[in-house]
N, C-alpha and C positions, 0 to 999 in steps of 0.2 A: 452654482456648486457642481463642479465635474460628477458625473458616475460613478464610481470605482471597476478598478479594474484584474482582470484576477494576474495573480503568477502562476508561473510554472513554477516547478521543482521536479527532484528523481532525482539527478546522480547525488551519488554521497549523503546517501538522505535512507528512509525504511518508509515505509504508509500502508496504511490499511483501506479496504475500501469495500466498503460495508451497502449491502445492493438497501435500498431506499425504504421500498414495501410502499410509498406515499405515504410516508409517518412525516407529518410535521416539527415533529422533536425530533428523526432522525442524530440530527448532530448535537442535541446533547445527552441524548440518548445513548452514542457513540463513550461520550462525556463519562458518562457515567456507568456504562461496561468496564473500561479498561480503567478506572475506579481513581480516575483524575478528579482532581477540587475545577471547575467552571467560575475561567474566571470574565466569563462575557465577551464583548464582542470586539473585535479590531478592524481597521481597513486591512488590503489585500498581504500587500506589503510589509505592511509592517510583521505582521501574523507569522508571513513566510520567512523573514526576518528571524525571530524569536526561533519559531521550529526547530532555523537552520542554527543557529549559531551558539543557544542555551543545552545543556543535559537534560530536563525539569520541564520542559514544555513540549507543546501538543498543538498542532493548528486544525481546527477541524471543517470542512468545508459548508457550503448550504450543499441539501442536495443536487445533485450535478448528472444532466441529461447523457448515455454512456454507452456501453455494449447492449447489445441484444434492446434493444429499444428499451432500459432499465435508469429509475434515479438509481446516482453513488452519493455516497459520501465519504469524502476522505477522509485522513486522518496522519498527518505524519510529524515525524519531528526525529533527530538524535536519540531524545529517550527511548524511543522505539528497536535502535540497535544496541543502547546499553546490556554490554553479561551480564548484568542484573537481572531486568528486563523480559517476565518472561509474556513473552504474545503469543495466548494460548490459541487461534481461529476456531477450534473446535466449542472448546469451550464459550468462547465471542460469538458465533454462531448460533448454537443451544437457546444460550443468553437473552441475547435477540431477533432467532428465530428468524431468520436468515440467512442467503447466504455473504462470508465476509471471508478478504483475502489478506496475502500477509506478501508483499514488496520489499526487497532489499540490494542494493547494490551500492559497492564500495570502491569505482577505481582503482585507488590508489593496492587495492591489498588485492582486487578484483573476488571480490565478495561478490556474489551472487545468488539470491535464493527469493523465490515464493512458494505459496501455500496455498491452498483454497478447499474450504470449510463448506456446504448446503447442509441446513436439518440438524449441525450437532453433527456432522458424519464428516471425516478427513476424506476427501477427495483425488487432490495431488499436492504433493512436494516435491522441490525440490529446489536441492543445496549445491552450489560448486566456493572452489577455493581454487581462483588462477593462479596465485603465485606455488604450489603446491601440485595443483593439476589434480586434488581429490574431489570427489561428489560426497556431498556428508549428509545429503538426504534425497531418498526418492522412499516415494510414494505413490500408488497408480501408474498409472499406464498417459505417456505421452498425448497430448490433444491434437489439432490441423496448429493450431499457431507456435507449441512447440516443438514440431518434428522441422516448422519454417524455421525455427530459430536453432534449428540444426540437430535438434535433440534424439535419437537414437530411439527406437521404438521397443527396444528391451535394453537395460544394462546389465552388463558381465566383466567382468576381468579384462579383456579382448578391446570391450569400449573404451575411444578415447570420442572424450568432452569438452567441447570450447566455446565456450559461450561470454559473452560480453553485456555491457550496459544496456546495449541496444536492443539486444535480446530480451531481457527485463523488460525495456520498455515497449516491446513491439506483442510478449504476451501478456503486459498490461491491458497495452490498445483494445485488444480483440478478449480479453474477461472484463473488464470492466469500463477503466479509464485510463488514456498514458497520461499524465500530469505535466508531460512538458510540453502536451500542447493549449492547456491554459493563455496563456502570456497572453495579455492582449486581449483578448475579449471581457467582452458587458460584465460583470461577476452579478447574479443574480442575487445577492446580498453578502454581508459580511463574513468572516471566518468567525471561532469562536476560539477561544484558547483553553485547553485546560493545564492545566498542573500535576503535576507531581508532587506529594506529599514530604 
């Protein structure tokens, strides 16, 4: 029997990165914290397809090695991008007692966002809509990964910002995991699927 391989994601998608802190139940904890019903395990291809093609499913990875020699659980799905879905990184971080990051990118509207909370405190937030050139959120100071992506140190009325999908993925890679790099690597275990009721 062939061992499952991971399937990457990132384009036209939203995802969370949650530091696992060595917990074996990290994926189930993320599903619970999001208020989702745990539908159980699925192979990677099936889970990523469900998360990408439906509005009410979220695929959650087992802990994966990533930035800062930490293990990260990734949760992805269109449900995280829906207008009525509140993604509260501060609340999730406080509830789970760990670092939580949110990323979203959609090349059609050029919507690009990232947020980072640790120990229940918002560390950084950035949002941008390329169609209008509008910066929709800005909290905290950009770190080196964000500066490499072209963000200025300070935002003011004279500042021009131009961010694309590759920049979101680069920041994700520096903070936790660039999910596009997962494709084809051996899976450390199956995905779990959570469903919104």
